[in-house]
N, C-alpha and C positions, 0 to 999 in steps of 0.2 A: 380955480379948481377948488373943490371941496373934497372933505375927507369922503363923503359919500360918493363923489364921482370917481375918486381914486379906487374905491372899493368895486364900483361897477365896472370900471375898466380892467382892473386887475381879475375880476371874475371871468373875463373873457378868455384869460389864459388858463386859469385853473381855481383850485379852492384857496380863498384869502385866508391866510393865517395872521396877518398883521399889516397895517398900512401906516404910513407916516402922515401926521396931521399937517396940512399945508400951511397952517396958522403958527406953527412951532418955528420960532426963530432960528433953530439949529437945522431946519429942512433946507435942502439944496435949492438955490433959486434956479427956476426954470425946469426942475425935475421933480417927479413925484415916485415915491417908492412903496412897493407893496410885496410883502413875502407871500409867495403862492406855491401851493402843492401842485406840481405839474405831472400830469399823467404821462409817464415816459414812453408809453406806446403810441402816443398821439404826435403827430407833427407840432413843432413850436409854432407859436402864432407871432409873425414879425410885426405887427402892429395892427392899428384899426383906423378907420375913417370916422371922424365925429363931425357932427354940425350942430351949432347952437343958433337958433333962431333963424334969422335972415342971413347970417354969415355964411360965407363960402366953406364947403367942407375942407376939413383939415386932417392930414394923415399924421397919426401919433405912433412913432416908433417904440417898439418894446427893447429894452436891453435886458440881459440876462446875466446875473452875478453867479460866480461859482459854477459855471456851466462846464459840463464834460463835452468830449467832442460830439458834433452833430453833422449831419449830411446837409450840405447847402443845396442838395437836389431835391430831397424828400422832406426834409425839415425834422427828421427823427433823431433822437439822441442815440448813442452808443456806437456809431459808425460814421466814416466820412463819405463823401460823394464818390470817391474811387471804389468801384467795385458795388455800389448801391444798386439794389435791384427793385426797390420800392418804386411806386408811380410818382411821377413829378409832382411837387406841391403846387397847388394852384397860384401861388403867389412866389414861385421859385425865384423870380428876379429881384425880390425883396430880401432874400435869404443871404446872409453873409456874415463875415468876421465881425462886422460892426455890431451885430446883435450881442455879442460877448463883451463884458466889461469887468474889470477888477472889482473886488468887493470893496465896499466903503467902510 
């Protein structure tokens, strides 16, 4: 994974503010972090499928730090699935509490 790849993948979520350099020895092994400005009016992106060359496609899960509540039904922030009136997210089965992580 390169810094440019991290920025490209982070841009799927929102506007990139900064991204960790994967060559930095302090970088977490197996994780890439990007600080992204998320449009709170849009559903969260649970992940993305990437494919490099002839390798099989791989699902990359996104985790969100400092996340307020969000609906596991529609993926939008500001409310929970209880009483959610928005349409179901097209990847609803991939939404869940595992998308939230404590800040590093």
